[in-house]
Backbone as JSON Lines, residues from 0, in Angstrom:
{"i":0,"aa":"X","n":[-12.4,-7.48,2.7],"ca":[-11.68,-8.43,1.92],"c":[-10.58,-8.01,1.47]}
{"i":1,"aa":"X","n":[-9.32,-8.42,1.27],"ca":[-8.11,-7.85,0.71],"c":[-8.0,-8.62,-0.37]}
{"i":2,"aa":"X","n":[-7.76,-7.78,-1.3],"ca":[-7.77,-8.35,-3.07],"c":[-6.27,-8.36,-3.16]}
{"i":3,"aa":"X","n":[-5.74,-9.39,-3.84],"ca":[-4.08,-9.44,-4.38],"c":[-4.64,-8.61,-5.79]}
{"i":4,"aa":"X","n":[-3.52,-7.91,-6.1],"ca":[-3.63,-7.11,-7.5],"c":[-2.38,-8.32,-8.55]}
{"i":5,"aa":"X","n":[-3.32,-8.79,-9.06],"ca":[-2.65,-10.23,-9.69],"c":[-2.04,-9.39,-11.19]}
{"i":6,"aa":"X","n":[-2.85,-8.11,-11.78],"ca":[-1.92,-7.84,-12.8],"c":[-1.13,-7.24,-12.87]}
{"i":7,"aa":"X","n":[-0.53,-6.5,-11.49],"ca":[0.65,-6.37,-11.16],"c":[1.94,-7.68,-11.2]}
{"i":8,"aa":"X","n":[1.59,-8.72,-10.61],"ca":[2.04,-9.82,-9.99],"c":[1.13,-11.0,-10.16]}
{"i":9,"aa":"X","n":[1.72,-11.49,-11.59],"ca":[0.74,-12.52,-11.8],"c":[1.17,-14.16,-11.54]}
{"i":10,"aa":"X","n":[2.34,-14.0,-10.62],"ca":[2.7,-15.25,-9.6],"c":[2.9,-14.73,-8.63]}
{"i":11,"aa":"X","n":[1.98,-14.9,-7.57],"ca":[2.32,-14.22,-6.18],"c":[3.21,-15.21,-5.38]}
{"i":12,"aa":"X","n":[3.23,-16.66,-6.04],"ca":[4.37,-17.31,-5.11],"c":[5.72,-16.92,-5.4]}
{"i":13,"aa":"X","n":[5.93,-16.11,-6.36],"ca":[7.24,-15.52,-6.97],"c":[7.78,-14.36,-6.99]}
{"i":14,"aa":"X","n":[6.27,-13.75,-7.07],"ca":[6.34,-12.21,-7.41],"c":[7.21,-11.59,-8.64]}
{"i":15,"aa":"X","n":[7.1,-12.7,-9.55],"ca":[7.59,-12.21,-10.77],"c":[7.12,-10.59,-11.27]}
{"i":16,"aa":"X","n":[7.45,-10.07,-12.09],"ca":[7.06,-8.75,-12.26],"c":[6.82,-9.17,-13.86]}
{"i":17,"aa":"X","n":[5.82,-8.58,-14.51],"ca":[5.37,-8.81,-15.95],"c":[6.12,-8.02,-16.81]}
{"i":18,"aa":"X","n":[6.21,-8.46,-17.92],"ca":[6.73,-7.71,-18.63],"c":[5.83,-6.83,-19.78]}
{"i":19,"aa":"X","n":[6.04,-5.54,-20.31],"ca":[4.96,-4.84,-21.0],"c":[4.16,-5.55,-21.87]}
{"i":20,"aa":"X","n":[5.09,-6.39,-22.44],"ca":[4.19,-7.0,-23.32],"c":[2.87,-8.18,-23.03]}
{"i":21,"aa":"X","n":[2.84,-8.48,-21.6],"ca":[1.8,-9.14,-20.89],"c":[1.17,-8.81,-20.11]}
{"i":22,"aa":"X","n":[1.46,-7.31,-19.83],"ca":[0.9,-6.96,-18.58],"c":[-0.55,-6.06,-19.01]}
{"i":23,"aa":"X","n":[-1.76,-6.13,-18.19],"ca":[-2.85,-5.6,-18.68],"c":[-3.49,-5.27,-17.42]}
{"i":24,"aa":"X","n":[-4.19,-3.83,-17.41],"ca":[-4.78,-3.65,-16.42],"c":[-6.26,-3.81,-16.25]}
{"i":25,"aa":"X","n":[-6.79,-4.24,-15.19],"ca":[-8.28,-4.89,-14.65],"c":[-8.75,-3.35,-14.43]}
{"i":26,"aa":"X","n":[-9.84,-3.65,-14.65],"ca":[-11.0,-2.53,-14.52],"c":[-11.56,-2.36,-12.93]}
{"i":27,"aa":"X","n":[-11.11,-3.46,-11.85],"ca":[-11.77,-3.59,-10.88],"c":[-10.91,-2.47,-9.87]}
{"i":28,"aa":"X","n":[-11.81,-2.02,-8.77],"ca":[-11.35,-1.08,-7.87],"c":[-9.97,-1.7,-7.43]}
{"i":29,"aa":"X","n":[-9.26,-0.48,-7.17],"ca":[-8.22,-0.87,-6.23],"c":[-8.01,0.0,-4.96]}
{"i":30,"aa":"X","n":[-7.73,-0.29,-3.99],"ca":[-7.74,0.39,-3.08],"c":[-6.21,0.29,-2.19]}
{"i":31,"aa":"X","n":[-5.45,1.69,-2.27],"ca":[-3.92,1.55,-1.82],"c":[-4.14,1.46,-0.53]}
{"i":32,"aa":"X","n":[-4.73,1.64,0.09],"ca":[-4.53,1.08,1.67],"c":[-4.77,-0.49,2.15]}
{"i":33,"aa":"X","n":[-6.14,-0.81,1.27],"ca":[-6.8,-2.19,2.26],"c":[-6.09,-3.14,1.18]}
{"i":34,"aa":"X","n":[-5.84,-2.93,0.1],"ca":[-5.42,-3.96,-0.9],"c":[-3.88,-4.38,-1.06]}
{"i":35,"aa":"X","n":[-3.56,-5.47,-0.76],"ca":[-2.13,-6.1,-1.3],"c":[-1.49,-5.44,-2.75]}
{"i":36,"aa":"X","n":[-0.48,-4.96,-2.43],"ca":[0.19,-4.38,-4.08],"c":[1.62,-4.17,-3.76]}
{"i":37,"aa":"X","n":[2.14,-4.27,-2.38],"ca":[3.52,-3.99,-2.21],"c":[4.51,-5.15,-2.23]}
{"i":38,"aa":"X","n":[5.35,-5.24,-2.72],"ca":[6.25,-6.48,-2.83],"c":[7.06,-6.25,-1.9]}
{"i":39,"aa":"X","n":[7.19,-7.33,-0.95],"ca":[8.28,-6.94,0.11],"c":[8.94,-8.23,0.22]}
{"i":40,"aa":"X","n":[10.16,-8.54,0.85],"ca":[10.7,-9.66,1.39],"c":[10.51,-9.6,2.57]}
{"i":41,"aa":"X","n":[10.5,-10.92,3.39],"ca":[10.35,-11.35,4.7],"c":[12.0,-11.43,5.21]}
{"i":42,"aa":"X","n":[11.84,-11.55,6.48],"ca":[13.25,-12.12,7.26],"c":[13.75,-13.53,6.46]}
{"i":43,"aa":"X","n":[13.12,-14.26,6.07],"ca":[13.36,-15.74,5.8],"c":[14.2,-15.01,4.42]}
{"i":44,"aa":"X","n":[13.86,-14.14,3.58],"ca":[14.16,-13.86,2.23],"c":[13.01,-14.27,1.24]}
{"i":45,"aa":"X","n":[11.83,-14.68,1.63],"ca":[10.62,-15.26,0.86],"c":[9.92,-13.54,0.21]}
{"i":46,"aa":"X","n":[9.81,-14.09,-0.59],"ca":[8.76,-12.61,-1.24],"c":[7.48,-12.87,-1.27]}
{"i":47,"aa":"X","n":[6.58,-11.44,-0.78],"ca":[5.2,-11.68,-0.52],"c":[4.8,-10.73,-0.99]}
{"i":48,"aa":"X","n":[3.38,-10.14,-1.07],"ca":[2.65,-8.9,-1.33],"c":[2.1,-8.84,-0.38]}
{"i":49,"aa":"X","n":[1.63,-7.17,0.03],"ca":[1.14,-6.89,1.35],"c":[0.26,-5.86,0.83]}
{"i":50,"aa":"X","n":[-0.47,-5.78,1.66],"ca":[-1.29,-4.16,1.9],"c":[-0.16,-3.41,2.7]}
{"i":51,"aa":"X","n":[-0.53,-2.01,2.58],"ca":[0.23,-0.99,3.58],"c":[-0.13,-1.52,4.94]}
{"i":52,"aa":"X","n":[-1.13,-1.42,5.53],"ca":[-1.12,-1.66,6.96],"c":[-0.28,-3.1,7.48]}
{"i":53,"aa":"X","n":[-0.19,-4.1,6.55],"ca":[0.54,-5.12,6.88],"c":[2.24,-4.7,7.11]}
{"i":54,"aa":"X","n":[2.5,-3.51,6.67],"ca":[3.99,-3.3,6.95],"c":[4.3,-3.3,8.5]}
{"i":55,"aa":"X","n":[3.86,-3.07,9.24],"ca":[3.7,-3.48,10.7],"c":[4.44,-4.8,11.22]}
{"i":56,"aa":"X","n":[4.62,-5.79,10.57],"ca":[4.34,-7.15,10.42],"c":[5.88,-7.13,10.99]}
{"i":57,"aa":"X","n":[6.43,-7.63,12.04],"ca":[7.82,-7.54,12.38],"c":[8.6,-8.79,11.68]}
{"i":58,"aa":"X","n":[7.54,-9.66,11.2],"ca":[8.55,-10.79,10.48],"c":[8.89,-10.15,8.44]}
{"i":59,"aa":"X","n":[8.02,-8.97,8.48],"ca":[9.03,-8.05,7.33],"c":[10.35,-7.62,7.03]}
{"i":60,"aa":"X","n":[11.0,-7.81,6.03],"ca":[12.19,-7.12,6.34],"c":[12.42,-5.63,5.63]}
{"i":61,"aa":"X","n":[12.14,-5.69,3.93],"ca":[11.66,-4.28,3.68],"c":[11.12,-4.42,2.31]}
{"i":62,"aa":"X","n":[10.83,-3.61,1.44],"ca":[9.94,-3.39,0.37],"c":[10.8,-4.15,-0.75]}
{"i":63,"aa":"X","n":[10.16,-4.89,-1.62],"ca":[11.19,-5.23,-2.97],"c":[10.94,-5.04,-4.15]}
{"i":64,"aa":"X","n":[11.0,-3.63,-4.33],"ca":[10.56,-3.14,-5.82],"c":[11.34,-3.39,-6.27]}
{"i":65,"aa":"X","n":[11.7,-3.49,-8.07],"ca":[12.81,-3.92,-8.93],"c":[14.04,-3.21,-9.09]}
{"i":66,"aa":"X","n":[13.69,-1.51,-8.66],"ca":[14.44,-0.52,-8.59],"c":[14.76,0.08,-7.37]}
{"i":67,"aa":"X","n":[16.08,0.75,-6.73],"ca":[15.9,0.92,-5.6],"c":[14.88,2.83,-5.16]}
{"i":68,"aa":"X","n":[14.68,3.03,-6.45],"ca":[13.97,4.58,-6.34],"c":[12.54,4.3,-6.05]}
{"i":69,"aa":"X","n":[11.75,3.16,-6.21],"ca":[10.59,2.81,-5.91],"c":[10.65,2.47,-4.53]}
{"i":70,"aa":"X","n":[11.71,1.7,-4.26],"ca":[11.78,1.29,-2.5],"c":[11.57,2.03,-1.89]}
{"i":71,"aa":"X","n":[12.38,3.33,-1.91],"ca":[12.56,4.55,-1.38],"c":[10.7,5.45,-1.74]}
{"i":72,"aa":"X","n":[10.83,5.63,-2.73],"ca":[9.29,5.88,-2.82],"c":[8.33,5.22,-2.24]}
{"i":73,"aa":"X","n":[8.03,3.82,-2.0],"ca":[7.23,3.09,-0.89],"c":[7.67,3.51,0.09]}
{"i":74,"aa":"X","n":[8.87,3.82,0.76],"ca":[8.9,3.6,2.28],"c":[8.06,5.49,2.62]}
{"i":75,"aa":"X","n":[8.46,6.23,1.36],"ca":[7.96,7.55,1.81],"c":[6.42,7.63,1.65]}
{"i":76,"aa":"X","n":[5.61,6.88,1.18],"ca":[4.41,6.96,1.03],"c":[3.88,6.0,2.01]}
{"i":77,"aa":"X","n":[4.41,4.86,2.8],"ca":[4.07,4.63,4.25],"c":[4.19,5.14,5.35]}
{"i":78,"aa":"X","n":[5.54,6.21,5.53],"ca":[5.67,7.07,6.5],"c":[4.69,8.11,6.34]}
{"i":79,"aa":"X","n":[4.34,8.77,5.08],"ca":[3.28,9.77,5.07],"c":[1.85,8.82,5.35]}
{"i":80,"aa":"X","n":[1.64,7.35,5.39],"ca":[0.33,6.7,5.46],"c":[0.2,6.79,7.38]}
{"i":81,"aa":"X","n":[1.36,6.46,7.71],"ca":[1.47,6.24,9.26],"c":[1.09,7.62,9.7]}
{"i":82,"aa":"X","n":[1.72,8.88,9.35],"ca":[2.08,9.98,10.13],"c":[0.24,10.66,9.71]}
{"i":83,"aa":"X","n":[-0.04,10.03,8.82],"ca":[-1.31,10.59,8.55],"c":[-2.77,10.08,9.92]}
{"i":84,"aa":"X","n":[-2.39,8.62,9.46],"ca":[-3.48,7.84,10.33],"c":[-3.26,7.55,11.88]}
{"i":85,"aa":"X","n":[-2.17,7.58,12.28],"ca":[-1.62,7.07,13.75],"c":[-0.42,8.01,13.88]}
{"i":86,"aa":"X","n":[-0.42,9.26,13.95],"ca":[1.05,10.16,14.65],"c":[0.78,9.6,16.0]}
{"i":87,"aa":"X","n":[1.97,9.76,16.57],"ca":[2.28,9.53,17.82],"c":[1.6,11.0,18.79]}
{"i":88,"aa":"X","n":[0.93,11.15,20.07],"ca":[0.36,12.1,20.4],"c":[1.32,13.03,20.88]}
{"i":89,"aa":"X","n":[3.04,12.59,21.46],"ca":[3.51,13.33,22.08],"c":[5.13,12.32,22.43]}
{"i":90,"aa":"X","n":[5.72,12.89,22.81],"ca":[7.37,12.18,22.93],"c":[6.85,10.74,23.64]}
{"i":91,"aa":"X","n":[6.54,10.4,24.46],"ca":[6.04,9.7,25.1],"c":[5.47,8.29,24.45]}
{"i":92,"aa":"X","n":[4.45,8.69,23.8],"ca":[3.87,7.85,22.83],"c":[4.75,7.56,22.13]}
{"i":93,"aa":"X","n":[5.55,8.02,21.22],"ca":[6.65,7.84,20.03],"c":[7.55,6.37,20.76]}
{"i":94,"aa":"X","n":[7.82,7.07,22.17],"ca":[9.06,5.85,22.89],"c":[8.02,4.8,22.87]}
{"i":95,"aa":"X","n":[7.01,5.01,23.63],"ca":[6.25,3.72,23.69],"c":[6.06,2.6,22.82]}
{"i":96,"aa":"X","n":[5.81,3.0,21.9],"ca":[5.63,2.16,20.46],"c":[7.03,1.28,20.12]}
{"i":97,"aa":"X","n":[7.37,1.01,20.55],"ca":[8.58,-0.13,20.39],"c":[7.9,-1.51,19.16]}
{"i":98,"aa":"X","n":[7.01,-1.96,19.62],"ca":[6.69,-3.2,18.82],"c":[5.64,-2.73,18.01]}
{"i":99,"aa":"X","n":[5.65,-2.7,16.52],"ca":[4.62,-2.55,15.36],"c":[3.7,-3.48,15.6]}
{"i":100,"aa":"X","n":[2.14,-2.95,15.23],"ca":[1.17,-3.38,15.56],"c":[0.35,-3.43,14.44]}
{"i":101,"aa":"X","n":[0.19,-4.43,13.26],"ca":[-0.56,-4.27,12.19],"c":[-1.69,-3.87,12.48]}
{"i":102,"aa":"X","n":[-2.71,-4.64,13.25],"ca":[-4.29,-4.45,13.14],"c":[-4.37,-3.04,13.94]}
{"i":103,"aa":"X","n":[-3.37,-2.45,14.61],"ca":[-3.56,-0.76,15.04],"c":[-3.47,0.13,13.95]}
{"i":104,"aa":"X","n":[-2.33,-0.25,13.08],"ca":[-2.44,0.28,11.74],"c":[-3.72,0.18,10.86]}
{"i":105,"aa":"X","n":[-4.22,-1.0,10.91],"ca":[-5.0,-1.05,9.79],"c":[-6.31,-0.34,10.4]}
{"i":106,"aa":"X","n":[-6.55,-0.47,11.39],"ca":[-7.75,0.37,11.96],"c":[-7.51,1.66,12.03]}
{"i":107,"aa":"X","n":[-6.52,2.27,11.93],"ca":[-6.08,3.92,12.21],"c":[-6.34,4.03,10.47]}
{"i":108,"aa":"X","n":[-5.75,3.31,9.76],"ca":[-5.91,3.65,8.1],"c":[-7.27,3.49,7.72]}
{"i":109,"aa":"X","n":[-8.25,2.17,8.32],"ca":[-9.51,2.27,7.97],"c":[-10.47,3.54,7.37]}
{"i":110,"aa":"X","n":[-10.52,4.6,8.12],"ca":[-11.47,5.67,7.94],"c":[-10.86,6.94,6.74]}
{"i":111,"aa":"X","n":[-9.58,6.33,6.85],"ca":[-8.81,6.83,5.03],"c":[-9.07,6.14,4.2]}
{"i":112,"aa":"X","n":[-9.44,4.89,4.07],"ca":[-9.34,4.13,2.85],"c":[-10.35,4.79,1.75]}
{"i":113,"aa":"X","n":[-11.44,5.44,1.73],"ca":[-12.05,5.76,0.83],"c":[-11.5,6.7,-0.43]}
{"i":114,"aa":"X","n":[-10.11,7.52,0.46],"ca":[-9.57,8.34,-0.27],"c":[-8.96,7.99,-1.21]}
{"i":115,"aa":"X","n":[-8.36,6.65,-0.99],"ca":[-7.06,6.09,-1.75],"c":[-7.92,4.83,-2.59]}
{"i":116,"aa":"X","n":[-9.07,5.25,-3.18],"ca":[-9.27,4.13,-4.45],"c":[-8.6,4.75,-5.59]}
{"i":117,"aa":"X","n":[-7.96,3.76,-6.35],"ca":[-7.17,4.47,-7.33],"c":[-7.94,4.09,-8.97]}
{"i":118,"aa":"X","n":[-8.48,3.11,-8.99],"ca":[-9.53,2.71,-9.92],"c":[-10.79,2.55,-9.68]}
{"i":119,"aa":"X","n":[-11.76,2.69,-10.67],"ca":[-13.34,2.32,-9.73],"c":[-14.12,3.36,-10.84]}
{"i":120,"aa":"X","n":[-15.41,3.64,-9.85],"ca":[-16.07,4.6,-9.96],"c":[-16.24,5.63,-9.19]}
{"i":121,"aa":"X","n":[-16.24,6.99,-9.06],"ca":[-16.66,8.2,-8.28],"c":[-15.13,8.82,-8.09]}
{"i":122,"aa":"X","n":[-15.25,9.23,-6.86],"ca":[-13.83,10.18,-6.91],"c":[-12.21,9.06,-6.69]}
{"i":123,"aa":"X","n":[-11.31,9.72,-7.41],"ca":[-10.14,8.56,-7.35],"c":[-9.14,9.5,-6.46]}
{"i":124,"aa":"X","n":[-7.95,8.4,-6.25],"ca":[-6.75,8.81,-5.44],"c":[-5.95,10.45,-5.96]}
{"i":125,"aa":"X","n":[-5.7,11.33,-5.55],"ca":[-5.11,12.13,-5.85],"c":[-5.63,12.89,-6.87]}
{"i":126,"aa":"X","n":[-7.01,12.86,-6.77],"ca":[-7.61,13.58,-8.3],"c":[-8.9,14.53,-7.52]}
{"i":127,"aa":"X","n":[-8.73,15.96,-8.15],"ca":[-9.4,16.64,-7.73],"c":[-10.85,16.97,-8.44]}
{"i":128,"aa":"X","n":[-12.22,16.8,-7.91],"ca":[-13.42,16.72,-8.87],"c":[-13.66,18.05,-8.93]}
{"i":129,"aa":"X","n":[-13.26,18.84,-8.46],"ca":[-13.35,20.34,-8.51],"c":[-12.36,20.75,-10.24]}
{"i":130,"aa":"X","n":[-11.4,20.24,-10.24],"ca":[-10.49,20.53,-11.62],"c":[-11.08,19.75,-12.62]}
{"i":131,"aa":"X","n":[-12.29,18.65,-12.81],"ca":[-12.64,18.09,-13.81],"c":[-13.6,19.03,-14.81]}
{"i":132,"aa":"X","n":[-13.15,18.57,-16.2],"ca":[-13.74,19.72,-17.15],"c":[-15.21,19.04,-16.99]}
{"i":133,"aa":"X","n":[-16.34,19.97,-17.28],"ca":[-17.65,19.33,-17.22],"c":[-18.01,19.21,-18.68]}
{"i":134,"aa":"X","n":[-18.13,18.15,-19.34],"ca":[-18.07,17.54,-20.83],"c":[-19.74,17.57,-20.92]}
{"i":135,"aa":"X","n":[-20.69,17.39,-20.03],"ca":[-22.01,17.32,-19.81],"c":[-22.7,18.34,-20.48]}
């Protein structure tokens, strides 16, 4: 089940960004691969929130963060995810991938999803549990 991160975007139909005065963080788990959190424009100009695997949808135009540097960071994150999960085997495989396939990308990313939990209990994204001090 894909969740929408409504604490980032309180109005999914307009994708309006919350101000710092009304933004609150939820304690729900967030998975950076399976959950919808990336604002995008589709080819009609409509705004949507998608999960990373959905970036292969041909109806999408580009990420739609409020700043250009955030769009670039999003592209870099997505390129890294695709290279991690579904790199081309060789040049011929690269050439054969003319049309993106969202379900193929989703299935390739799924085995890595556990490493992309941002909030919640247990190991978190980009945190090394070996580096954590023992407070026990």
